[in-house]
N, CA and C atoms as an extended XYZ file, in Angstrom:
564
Properties=species:S:1:pos:R:3:atomname:S:1:resname:S:1:resid:I:1 pbc="F F F"
N        83.056       50.916      169.481 N   MET     1
C        84.329       50.421      169.981 CA  MET     1
C        85.476       51.142      169.275 C   MET     1
N        86.564       51.284      169.999 N   LEU     2
C        87.801       51.829      169.454 CA  LEU     2
C        88.971       51.012      169.992 C   LEU     2
N        89.947       50.746      169.135 N   ALA     3
C        91.190       50.110      169.565 CA  ALA     3
C        92.284       51.162      169.461 C   ALA     3
N        93.175       51.179      170.449 N   LYS     4
C        94.221       52.201      170.490 CA  LYS     4
C        95.516       51.604      171.030 C   LYS     4
N        96.619       52.201      170.603 N   GLN     5
C        97.923       51.854      171.161 CA  GLN     5
C        98.814       53.081      171.124 C   GLN     5
N        99.541       53.281      172.198 N   TYR     6
C       100.626       54.254      172.183 CA  TYR     6
C       101.837       53.590      172.814 C   TYR     6
N       103.003       54.046      172.368 N   SER     7
C       104.256       53.432      172.806 CA  SER     7
C       105.273       54.504      173.160 C   SER     7
N       106.158       54.133      174.062 N   HIS     8
C       107.265       54.998      174.472 CA  HIS     8
C       108.555       54.204      174.281 C   HIS     8
N       109.394       54.656      173.364 N   ARG     9
C       110.702       54.022      173.194 CA  ARG     9
C       111.605       54.541      174.300 C   ARG     9
N       112.271       53.624      174.952 N   LEU    10
C       113.112       53.960      176.106 CA  LEU    10
C       114.579       53.693      175.774 C   LEU    10
N       115.504       54.377      176.433 N   PRO    11
C       116.930       54.142      176.181 CA  PRO    11
C       117.309       52.677      176.430 C   PRO    11
N       118.335       52.227      175.743 N   SER    12
C       118.770       50.832      175.888 CA  SER    12
C       119.268       50.539      177.296 C   SER    12
N       119.674       51.570      178.023 N   THR    13
C       120.167       51.390      179.391 CA  THR    13
C       119.072       51.600      180.437 C   THR    13
N       117.838       51.834      179.987 N   TYR    14
C       116.740       52.124      180.914 CA  TYR    14
C       116.457       50.913      181.802 C   TYR    14
N       116.254       51.154      183.061 N   ASP    15
C       115.926       50.089      184.013 CA  ASP    15
C       114.466       49.691      183.812 C   ASP    15
N       114.230       48.580      183.132 N   MET    16
C       112.866       48.142      182.841 CA  MET    16
C       112.124       47.721      184.109 C   MET    16
N       112.854       47.549      185.205 N   GLY    17
C       112.212       47.281      186.491 CA  GLY    17
C       111.304       48.433      186.908 C   GLY    17
N       111.655       49.640      186.498 N   ILE    18
C       110.815       50.812      186.797 CA  ILE    18
C       109.463       50.667      186.102 C   ILE    18
N       109.483       50.204      184.864 N   ILE    19
C       108.240       50.012      184.105 CA  ILE    19
C       107.431       48.869      184.708 C   ILE    19
N       108.103       47.801      185.083 N   ARG    20
C       107.395       46.670      185.703 CA  ARG    20
C       106.718       47.105      187.003 C   ARG    20
N       107.411       47.918      187.783 N   GLU    21
C       106.831       48.406      189.035 CA  GLU    21
C       105.652       49.329      188.752 C   GLU    21
N       105.769       50.163      187.729 N   ARG    22
C       104.670       51.064      187.349 CA  ARG    22
C       103.422       50.264      186.977 C   ARG    22
N       103.601       49.224      186.167 N   ALA    23
C       102.459       48.395      185.758 CA  ALA    23
C       101.840       47.688      186.956 C   ALA    23
N       102.672       47.208      187.869 N   THR    24
C       102.169       46.542      189.078 CA  THR    24
C       101.370       47.514      189.934 C   THR    24
N       101.839       48.741      190.013 N   ARG    25
C       101.183       49.757      190.847 CA  ARG    25
C        99.934       50.335      190.181 C   ARG    25
N       100.034       50.662      188.899 N   ARG    26
C        98.933       51.364      188.222 CA  ARG    26
C        97.949       50.434      187.524 C   ARG    26
N        98.396       49.250      187.156 N   GLY    27
C        97.519       48.332      186.432 CA  GLY    27
C        96.193       48.055      187.116 C   GLY    27
N        96.209       47.683      188.397 N   PRO    28
C        94.947       47.373      189.075 CA  PRO    28
C        93.966       48.544      189.143 C   PRO    28
N        94.443       49.776      188.971 N   LEU    29
C        93.550       50.936      188.977 CA  LEU    29
C        92.604       50.927      187.775 C   LEU    29
N        92.918       50.109      186.780 N   TRP    30
C        92.114       50.010      185.562 CA  TRP    30
C        91.160       48.821      185.572 C   TRP    30
N        91.248       47.972      186.571 N   ASP    31
C        90.507       46.710      186.558 CA  ASP    31
C        88.990       46.858      186.543 C   ASP    31
N        88.465       48.006      186.935 N   ALA    32
C        87.011       48.219      186.935 CA  ALA    32
C        86.629       49.465      186.134 C   ALA    32
N        87.461       49.862      185.178 N   THR    33
C        87.208       51.083      184.412 CA  THR    33
C        85.991       50.921      183.511 C   THR    33
N        85.056       51.827      183.676 N   GLU    34
C        83.821       51.804      182.903 CA  GLU    34
C        84.112       52.070      181.425 C   GLU    34
N        83.461       51.314      180.565 N   GLY    35
C        83.592       51.513      179.129 CA  GLY    35
C        84.823       50.893      178.509 C   GLY    35
N        85.644       50.209      179.302 N   LEU    36
C        86.891       49.611      178.822 CA  LEU    36
C        86.722       48.113      178.619 C   LEU    36
N        87.054       47.630      177.428 N   GLY    37
C        87.110       46.191      177.201 CA  GLY    37
C        88.342       45.620      177.888 C   GLY    37
N        89.511       46.171      177.506 N   PHE    38
C        90.750       45.809      178.195 CA  PHE    38
C        91.800       46.883      177.980 C   PHE    38
N        92.760       46.894      178.883 N   LYS    39
C        93.987       47.670      178.732 CA  LYS    39
C        95.132       46.734      179.066 C   LYS    39
N        96.030       46.557      178.103 N   ALA    40
C        97.212       45.725      178.310 CA  ALA    40
C        98.420       46.632      178.507 C   ALA    40
N        99.065       46.505      179.653 N   PHE    41
C       100.334       47.170      179.931 CA  PHE    41
C       101.410       46.216      179.411 C   PHE    41
N       102.123       46.599      178.364 N   VAL    42
C       103.039       45.672      177.706 CA  VAL    42
C       104.409       46.304      177.490 C   VAL    42
N       105.415       45.438      177.360 N   VAL    43
C       106.779       45.891      177.067 CA  VAL    43
C       107.413       45.007      176.006 C   VAL    43
N       108.373       45.616      175.322 N   ARG    44
C       109.346       44.891      174.499 CA  ARG    44
C       110.687       45.248      175.109 C   ARG    44
N       111.402       44.236      175.547 N   GLU    45
C       112.683       44.471      176.206 CA  GLU    45
C       113.812       44.020      175.287 C   GLU    45
N       114.726       44.937      175.042 N   ARG    46
C       115.844       44.677      174.135 CA  ARG    46
C       116.501       43.342      174.467 C   ARG    46
N       116.685       42.516      173.417 N   GLY    47
C       117.333       41.226      173.596 CA  GLY    47
C       116.388       40.096      173.979 C   GLY    47
N       115.108       40.397      174.163 N   HIS    48
C       114.127       39.375      174.525 CA  HIS    48
C       113.063       39.266      173.433 C   HIS    48
N       112.773       38.051      173.022 N   TYR    49
C       111.673       37.771      172.080 CA  TYR    49
C       111.787       38.589      170.793 C   TYR    49
N       112.997       38.784      170.325 N   GLY    50
C       113.212       39.483      169.062 CA  GLY    50
C       113.218       40.998      169.142 C   GLY    50
N       113.103       41.572      170.330 N   ALA    51
C       113.080       43.038      170.471 CA  ALA    51
C       114.484       43.607      170.316 C   ALA    51
N       114.589       44.691      169.561 N   THR    52
C       115.874       45.365      169.381 CA  THR    52
C       115.952       46.660      170.179 C   THR    52
N       114.855       47.010      170.864 N   ALA    53
C       114.810       48.237      171.660 CA  ALA    53
C       113.898       48.019      172.862 C   ALA    53
N       114.045       48.865      173.855 N   ASN    54
C       113.134       48.862      175.001 CA  ASN    54
C       111.930       49.743      174.669 C   ASN    54
N       110.740       49.177      174.802 N   VAL    55
C       109.503       49.899      174.495 CA  VAL    55
C       108.476       49.582      175.567 C   VAL    55
N       107.842       50.626      176.064 N   TYR    56
C       106.706       50.492      176.984 CA  TYR    56
C       105.477       50.950      176.223 C   TYR    56
N       104.425       50.147      176.270 N   SER    57
C       103.258       50.440      175.457 CA  SER    57
C       101.981       50.105      176.205 C   SER    57
N       100.900       50.723      175.789 N   ALA    58
C        99.568       50.398      176.297 CA  ALA    58
C        98.673       50.120      175.096 C   ALA    58
N        97.941       49.018      175.169 N   VAL    59
C        97.005       48.630      174.112 CA  VAL    59
C        95.622       48.564      174.734 C   VAL    59
N        94.679       49.250      174.102 N   TYR    60
C        93.326       49.364      174.634 CA  TYR    60
C        92.296       48.836      173.655 C   TYR    60
N        91.245       48.254      174.196 N   LEU    61
C        89.993       48.069      173.475 CA  LEU    61
C        88.944       48.805      174.297 C   LEU    61
N        88.482       49.923      173.769 N   TRP    62
C        87.442       50.708      174.432 CA  TRP    62
C        86.094       50.295      173.864 C   TRP    62
N        85.124       50.058      174.725 N   LEU    63
C        83.777       49.694      174.310 CA  LEU    63
C        82.903       50.925      174.127 C   LEU    63
N        83.297       52.038      174.723 N   ASP    64
C        82.488       53.250      174.741 CA  ASP    64
C        83.349       54.450      174.343 C   ASP    64
N        82.964       55.125      173.268 N   ALA    65
C        83.754       56.250      172.760 CA  ALA    65
C        83.788       57.421      173.743 C   ALA    65
N        82.707       57.645      174.476 N   GLU    66
C        82.693       58.759      175.433 CA  GLU    66
C        83.697       58.523      176.561 C   GLU    66
N        83.780       57.289      177.038 N   GLN    67
C        84.762       56.959      178.077 CA  GLN    67
C        86.183       57.109      177.532 C   GLN    67
N        86.365       56.774      176.259 N   THR    68
C        87.669       56.959      175.621 CA  THR    68
C        88.053       58.436      175.630 C   THR    68
N        87.111       59.280      175.235 N   ALA    69
C        87.363       60.727      175.212 CA  ALA    69
C        87.662       61.250      176.613 C   ALA    69
N        86.905       60.770      177.608 N   ASP    70
C        87.153       61.192      178.994 CA  ASP    70
C        88.581       60.851      179.414 C   ASP    70
N        89.053       59.662      179.018 N   PHE    71
C        90.413       59.261      179.369 CA  PHE    71
C        91.446       60.185      178.727 C   PHE    71
N        91.360       60.358      177.419 N   PHE    72
C        92.394       61.127      176.728 CA  PHE    72
C        92.362       62.616      177.060 C   PHE    72
N        91.235       63.111      177.506 N   MET    73
C        91.122       64.530      177.842 CA  MET    73
C        91.230       64.783      179.346 C   MET    73
N        91.424       63.725      180.129 N   GLY    74
C        91.414       63.866      181.578 CA  GLY    74
C        92.749       63.621      182.254 C   GLY    74
N        92.673       63.492      183.562 N   SER    75
C        93.874       63.389      184.400 CA  SER    75
C        94.614       62.066      184.228 C   SER    75
N        93.900       60.997      183.889 N   ARG    76
C        94.589       59.710      183.747 CA  ARG    76
C        95.622       59.763      182.625 C   ARG    76
N        95.256       60.370      181.503 N   PHE    77
C        96.213       60.473      180.410 CA  PHE    77
C        97.266       61.540      180.703 C   PHE    77
N        96.911       62.529      181.495 N   GLN    78
C        97.895       63.546      181.884 CA  GLN    78
C        99.052       62.899      182.644 C   GLN    78
N        98.756       61.851      183.423 N   ASN    79
C        99.822       61.114      184.120 CA  ASN    79
C       100.827       60.542      183.127 C   ASN    79
N       100.335       60.015      182.004 N   VAL    80
C       101.211       59.473      180.962 CA  VAL    80
C       102.073       60.596      180.390 C   VAL    80
N       101.437       61.711      180.062 N   ILE    81
C       102.159       62.851      179.486 CA  ILE    81
C       103.215       63.372      180.458 C   ILE    81
N       102.844       63.483      181.731 N   ASP    82
C       103.788       63.985      182.734 CA  ASP    82
C       105.013       63.087      182.866 C   ASP    82
N       104.811       61.776      182.765 N   ASP    83
C       105.914       60.836      182.972 CA  ASP    83
C       106.736       60.545      181.717 C   ASP    83
N       106.094       60.563      180.533 N   PHE    84
C       106.776       60.117      179.313 CA  PHE    84
C       106.691       61.094      178.148 C   PHE    84
N       105.926       62.159      178.280 N   GLY    85
C       105.672       63.049      177.152 CA  GLY    85
C       104.413       62.600      176.417 C   GLY    85
N       103.924       63.446      175.531 N   ARG    86
C       102.689       63.136      174.808 CA  ARG    86
C       102.999       62.238      173.614 C   ARG    86
N       102.504       61.017      173.624 N   PRO    87
C       102.808       60.080      172.548 CA  PRO    87
C       101.855       60.237      171.368 C   PRO    87
N       102.284       59.740      170.226 N   ASP    88
C       101.359       59.545      169.119 CA  ASP    88
C       100.476       58.360      169.495 C   ASP    88
N        99.184       58.474      169.246 N   VAL    89
C        98.242       57.414      169.601 CA  VAL    89
C        97.669       56.830      168.316 C   VAL    89
N        97.959       55.566      168.074 N   GLU    90
C        97.364       54.877      166.936 CA  GLU    90
C        95.921       54.528      167.307 C   GLU    90
N        95.003       54.741      166.376 N   THR    91
C        93.587       54.498      166.635 CA  THR    91
C        92.996       53.726      165.465 C   THR    91
N        92.228       52.689      165.802 N   TRP    92
C        91.643       51.825      164.781 CA  TRP    92
C        90.174       51.556      165.069 C   TRP    92
N        89.464       51.190      164.020 N   LEU    93
C        88.064       50.802      164.105 CA  LEU    93
C        87.986       49.279      164.227 C   LEU    93
N        87.563       48.753      165.366 N   PRO    94
C        87.472       47.299      165.516 CA  PRO    94
C        86.448       46.693      164.547 C   PRO    94
N        86.844       45.621      163.899 N   LEU    95
C        85.963       44.881      163.001 CA  LEU    95
C        85.443       43.612      163.656 C   LEU    95
N        86.202       43.082      164.612 N   ASP    96
C        85.803       41.853      165.297 CA  ASP    96
C        86.588       41.765      166.605 C   ASP    96
N        85.891       41.452      167.681 N   ALA    97
C        86.530       41.321      168.998 CA  ALA    97
C        85.910       40.132      169.706 C   ALA    97
N        86.754       39.205      170.133 N   ARG    98
C        86.274       37.965      170.748 CA  ARG    98
C        87.073       37.628      171.997 C   ARG    98
N        86.398       36.982      172.924 N   LYS    99
C        87.084       36.476      174.113 CA  LYS    99
C        87.426       35.014      173.874 C   LYS    99
N        88.481       34.575      174.546 N   GLY   100
C        88.860       33.176      174.521 CA  GLY   100
C        88.659       32.579      175.898 C   GLY   100
N        89.034       31.316      176.081 N   PRO   101
C        88.825       30.648      177.361 CA  PRO   101
C        89.857       30.991      178.442 C   PRO   101
N        91.030       31.489      178.050 N   ALA   102
C        92.088       31.770      179.032 CA  ALA   102
C        91.772       33.057      179.794 C   ALA   102
N        92.338       33.184      180.974 N   GLN   103
C        92.056       34.328      181.840 CA  GLN   103
C        93.236       35.274      182.014 C   GLN   103
N        94.435       34.755      182.140 N   ARG   104
C        95.610       35.577      182.456 CA  ARG   104
C        96.518       35.666      181.232 C   ARG   104
N        96.813       36.871      180.795 N   ALA   105
C        97.646       37.066      179.609 CA  ALA   105
C        99.115       37.222      179.986 C   ALA   105
N        99.972       36.532      179.252 N   LEU   106
C       101.422       36.676      179.387 CA  LEU   106
C       102.039       37.346      178.162 C   LEU   106
N       101.372       37.206      177.010 N   ALA   107
C       101.906       37.747      175.757 CA  ALA   107
C       100.806       38.441      174.970 C   ALA   107
N       101.221       39.466      174.232 N   LEU   108
C       100.345       40.125      173.273 CA  LEU   108
C       101.069       40.120      171.939 C   LEU   108
N       100.371       39.701      170.893 N   TYR   109
C       100.927       39.671      169.548 CA  TYR   109
C       100.197       40.688      168.681 C   TYR   109
N       100.965       41.442      167.906 N   ARG   110
C       100.392       42.405      166.958 CA  ARG   110
C       100.790       41.982      165.551 C   ARG   110
N        99.797       41.865      164.690 N   GLU   111
C       100.021       41.533      163.284 CA  GLU   111
C        99.422       42.640      162.424 C   GLU   111
N       100.028       42.882      161.274 N   GLU   112
C        99.517       43.872      160.332 CA  GLU   112
C        99.407       43.248      158.952 C   GLU   112
N        98.334       43.604      158.245 N   GLN   113
C        98.121       43.119      156.886 CA  GLN   113
C        97.676       44.292      156.022 C   GLN   113
N        98.467       44.666      155.014 N   PRO   114
C        98.050       45.767      154.151 CA  PRO   114
C        96.817       45.383      153.328 C   PRO   114
N        96.007       46.376      153.014 N   ILE   115
C        94.840       46.179      152.152 CA  ILE   115
C        95.137       46.879      150.833 C   ILE   115
N        95.240       46.088      149.772 N   GLY   116
C        95.498       46.653      148.451 CA  GLY   116
C        94.263       47.331      147.881 C   GLY   116
N        94.487       48.253      146.960 N   GLU   117
C        93.369       48.977      146.357 CA  GLU   117
C        92.395       48.048      145.648 C   GLU   117
N        92.891       46.955      145.110 N   GLN   118
C        92.037       46.029      144.367 CA  GLN   118
C        91.509       44.884      145.234 C   GLN   118
N        91.921       44.817      146.490 N   ASP   119
C        91.461       43.737      147.374 CA  ASP   119
C        89.960       43.843      147.616 C   ASP   119
N        89.315       42.698      147.704 N   ASN   120
C        87.893       42.642      148.040 CA  ASN   120
C        87.782       42.772      149.557 C   ASN   120
N        87.383       43.946      150.014 N   ARG   121
C        87.353       44.222      151.449 CA  ARG   121
C        86.338       43.357      152.184 C   ARG   121
N        85.218       43.057      151.556 N   ALA   122
C        84.207       42.203      152.195 CA  ALA   122
C        84.761       40.798      152.412 C   ALA   122
N        85.486       40.275      151.429 N   GLU   123
C        86.100       38.951      151.578 CA  GLU   123
C        87.190       38.976      152.639 C   GLU   123
N        87.982       40.040      152.663 N   LEU   124
C        89.019       40.162      153.694 CA  LEU   124
C        88.399       40.157      155.085 C   LEU   124
N        87.308       40.900      155.246 N   ARG   125
C        86.650       40.966      156.558 CA  ARG   125
C        86.087       39.608      156.951 C   ARG   125
N        85.452       38.918      156.020 N   ALA   126
C        84.889       37.598      156.322 CA  ALA   126
C        85.995       36.626      156.726 C   ALA   126
N        87.127       36.662      156.020 N   ALA   127
C        88.251       35.779      156.353 CA  ALA   127
C        88.832       36.142      157.714 C   ALA   127
N        88.932       37.427      157.993 N   LEU   128
C        89.454       37.899      159.275 CA  LEU   128
C        88.573       37.411      160.426 C   LEU   128
N        87.263       37.524      160.276 N   ILE   129
C        86.336       37.080      161.323 CA  ILE   129
C        86.470       35.578      161.551 C   ILE   129
N        86.606       34.815      160.478 N   GLU   130
C        86.773       33.365      160.625 CA  GLU   130
C        88.103       33.044      161.313 C   GLU   130
N        89.171       33.739      160.951 N   GLN   131
C        90.460       33.528      161.616 CA  GLN   131
C        90.353       33.861      163.101 C   GLN   131
N        89.700       34.966      163.429 N   ASN   132
C        89.524       35.345      164.835 CA  ASN   132
C        88.727       34.290      165.592 C   ASN   132
N        87.689       33.761      164.959 N   ARG   133
C        86.882       32.722      165.608 CA  ARG   133
C        87.761       31.526      165.969 C   ARG   133
N        88.616       31.109      165.028 N   ARG   134
C        89.507       29.967      165.288 CA  ARG   134
C        90.522       30.297      166.384 C   ARG   134
N        91.087       31.500      166.346 N   ILE   135
C        92.045       31.914      167.378 CA  ILE   135
C        91.376       31.935      168.746 C   ILE   135
N        90.154       32.462      168.820 N   ALA   136
C        89.432       32.563      170.098 CA  ALA   136
C        89.129       31.197      170.695 C   ALA   136
N        89.064       30.167      169.879 N   GLU   137
C        88.789       28.811      170.370 CA  GLU   137
C        90.020       28.139      170.973 C   GLU   137
N        91.205       28.687      170.751 N   GLN   138
C        92.425       28.077      171.280 CA  GLN   138
C        92.473       28.236      172.795 C   GLN   138
N        92.966       27.199      173.470 N   ASP   139
C        92.975       27.177      174.935 CA  ASP   139
C        93.735       28.339      175.564 C   ASP   139
N        94.761       28.854      174.875 N   ASP   140
C        95.590       29.903      175.477 CA  ASP   140
C        95.165       31.322      175.085 C   ASP   140
N        94.058       31.479      174.384 N   THR   141
C        93.610       32.812      173.970 CA  THR   141
C        92.774       33.469      175.060 C   THR   141
N        93.175       34.673      175.443 N   VAL   142
C        92.389       35.502      176.363 CA  VAL   142
C        91.401       36.335      175.551 C   VAL   142
N        91.896       36.978      174.494 N   ALA   143
C        91.050       37.774      173.600 CA  ALA   143
C        91.788       37.977      172.285 C   ALA   143
N        91.017       38.213      171.235 N   VAL   144
C        91.578       38.543      169.929 CA  VAL   144
C        90.727       39.664      169.338 C   VAL   144
N        91.419       40.688      168.842 N   VAL   145
C        90.747       41.860      168.278 CA  VAL   145
C        91.380       42.170      166.929 C   VAL   145
N        90.546       42.334      165.924 N   SER   146
C        91.027       42.801      164.631 CA  SER   146
C        90.376       44.130      164.323 C   SER   146
N        91.175       45.030      163.762 N   ALA   147
C        90.706       46.394      163.546 CA  ALA   147
C        91.216       46.920      162.212 C   ALA   147
N        90.546       47.958      161.748 N   LEU   148
C        90.865       48.591      160.480 CA  LEU   148
C        91.573       49.916      160.724 C   LEU   148
N        92.741       50.057      160.119 N   ASP   149
C        93.466       51.326      160.106 CA  ASP   149
C        93.059       52.030      158.816 C   ASP   149
N        92.097       52.943      158.906 N   VAL   150
C        91.574       53.590      157.704 CA  VAL   150
C        92.524       54.661      157.165 C   VAL   150
N        93.446       55.141      157.972 N   ALA   151
C        94.408       56.140      157.498 CA  ALA   151
C        95.462       55.508      156.594 C   ALA   151
N        95.816       54.250      156.887 N   ASN   152
C        96.884       53.577      156.148 CA  ASN   152
C        96.417       52.326      155.416 C   ASN   152
N        95.133       52.056      155.423 N   TRP   153
C        94.534       50.900      154.770 CA  TRP   153
C        95.288       49.611      155.072 C   TRP   153
N        95.183       49.229      156.340 N   LYS   154
C        95.716       47.938      156.756 CA  LYS   154
C        94.869       47.387      157.886 C   LYS   154
N        94.943       46.090      158.055 N   LEU   155
C        94.270       45.398      159.146 CA  LEU   155
C        95.283       45.156      160.248 C   LEU   155
N        94.839       45.313      161.476 N   ILE   156
C        95.672       45.089      162.654 CA  ILE   156
C        94.986       44.013      163.482 C   ILE   156
N        95.748       43.035      163.949 N   ARG   157
C        95.188       42.028      164.862 CA  ARG   157
C        96.032       42.002      166.126 C   ARG   157
N        95.340       42.043      167.267 N   PHE   158
C        95.964       41.848      168.564 CA  PHE   158
C        95.442       40.548      169.142 C   PHE   158
N        96.358       39.695      169.577 N   THR   159
C        95.982       38.457      170.250 CA  THR   159
C        96.631       38.451      171.623 C   THR   159
N        95.809       38.323      172.643 N   LEU   160
C        96.288       38.183      174.025 CA  LEU   160
C        96.335       36.702      174.348 C   LEU   160
N        97.503       36.227      174.776 N   SER   161
C        97.719       34.803      175.006 CA  SER   161
C        98.193       34.529      176.431 C   SER   161
N        97.734       33.407      176.969 N   SER   162
C        98.190       32.987      178.297 CA  SER   162
C        99.502       32.211      178.229 C   SER   162
N        99.964       31.901      177.026 N   SER   163
C       101.254       31.225      176.864 CA  SER   163
C       102.383       32.246      176.941 C   SER   163
N       103.569       31.814      177.367 N   PRO   164
C       104.706       32.742      177.414 CA  PRO   164
C       105.008       33.308      176.023 C   PRO   164
N       105.557       34.518      175.954 N   PRO   165
C       105.865       35.133      174.663 CA  PRO   165
C       106.858       34.301      173.859 C   PRO   165
N       106.638       34.264      172.547 N   VAL   166
C       107.527       33.572      171.620 CA  VAL   166
C       107.716       34.480      170.412 C   VAL   166
N       108.969       34.732      170.046 N   ALA   167
C       109.246       35.529      168.850 CA  ALA   167
C       108.796       34.740      167.629 C   ALA   167
N       108.003       35.375      166.779 N   THR   168
C       107.454       34.722      165.597 CA  THR   168
C       107.538       35.686      164.421 C   THR   168
N       107.974       35.194      163.265 N   ALA   169
C       108.057       36.038      162.075 CA  ALA   169
C       106.673       36.580      161.722 C   ALA   169
N       106.635       37.851      161.354 N   GLY   170
C       105.388       38.463      160.924 CA  GLY   170
C       104.524       39.009      162.043 C   GLY   170
N       104.972       38.857      163.273 N   ARG   171
C       104.209       39.376      164.416 CA  ARG   171
C       105.168       40.092      165.357 C   ARG   171
N       104.685       41.159      165.958 N   THR   172
C       105.430       41.837      167.011 CA  THR   172
C       104.928       41.283      168.328 C   THR   172
N       105.845       40.827      169.164 N   VAL   173
C       105.450       40.215      170.436 CA  VAL   173
C       105.802       41.152      171.588 C   VAL   173
N       104.868       41.236      172.518 N   TYR   174
C       105.039       42.027      173.731 CA  TYR   174
C       104.839       41.125      174.941 C   TYR   174
N       105.553       41.409      175.997 N   GLU   175
C       105.311       40.762      177.282 CA  GLU   175
C       104.234       41.566      178.008 C   GLU   175
N       103.208       40.883      178.499 N   VAL   176
C       102.130       41.554      179.225 CA  VAL   176
C       102.524       41.660      180.694 C   VAL   176
N       102.559       42.888      181.202 N   LEU   177
C       102.868       43.121      182.614 CA  LEU   177
C       101.603       43.129      183.461 C   LEU   177
N       100.528       43.643      182.899 N   HIS   178
C        99.223       43.640      183.583 CA  HIS   178
C        98.142       43.738      182.516 C   HIS   178
N        97.070       43.002      182.716 N   LEU   179
C        95.912       43.101      181.835 CA  LEU   179
C        94.696       43.458      182.670 C   LEU   179
N        94.213       44.681      182.483 N   ALA   180
C        92.922       45.075      183.062 CA  ALA   180
C        91.877       44.650      182.040 C   ALA   180
N        90.866       43.906      182.472 N   ARG   181
C        89.933       43.309      181.521 CA  ARG   181
C        88.479       43.465      181.949 C   ARG   181
N        88.064       44.671      182.321 N   PRO   182
C        86.709       44.826      182.853 CA  PRO   182
C        85.594       44.482      181.875 C   PRO   182
N        85.839       44.608      180.563 N   GLY   183
C        84.777       44.341      179.599 CA  GLY   183
C        84.997       43.142      178.712 C   GLY   183
N        86.006       42.326      178.981 N   VAL   184
C        86.288       41.175      178.115 CA  VAL   184
C        85.113       40.200      178.090 C   VAL   184
N        84.445       40.019      179.204 N   ALA   185
C        83.320       39.073      179.260 CA  ALA   185
C        82.198       39.455      178.302 C   ALA   185
N        82.103       40.724      177.928 N   SER   186
C        81.027       41.163      177.035 CA  SER   186
C        81.344       40.931      175.558 C   SER   186
N        82.565       40.491      175.233 N   LEU   187
C        82.926       40.230      173.838 CA  LEU   187
C        82.279       38.938      173.360 C   LEU   187
N        82.242       38.750      172.037 N   LYS   188
C        81.670       37.524      171.447 CA  LYS   188
C        82.366       36.304      171.992 C   LYS   188
């Protein structure tokens, strides 16, 4: 498995309706993508839910590394490059991925936790898995994924929620425009 995110910062005057239309048009093309756990088409819109800028982003949980490579080296990603330029792609190693009872996502939350040099990584992982288990049991959870950023030694958690977005300290909140979820059922 691989978790990935890339983002495009957009001008403050950008018509976010264009992005919403893009997600409506292109999102369903991902609904049966082989090797994909999920792809969330998400935005942060300036002035909403604590956002200070307009950002269009895609968050992925890939179940198959070969399918991931096919995407980034193929025409589907070329569409992204043609429309927005080539983004930096954050890539993480998933440590735990779980499905929840909810089906339709309205919000995605991203949390980060640094890992200190002296931290007990095994204890951190065990605590993370237990936290994910509790989050996955909540009625509004679609999925929760925690991953390791080995380049920067931090933990990343993504929670997909069926509840409307709420700005919360310590988390970056995104509005979900479309969630393709072909492999969510295969998660714990």
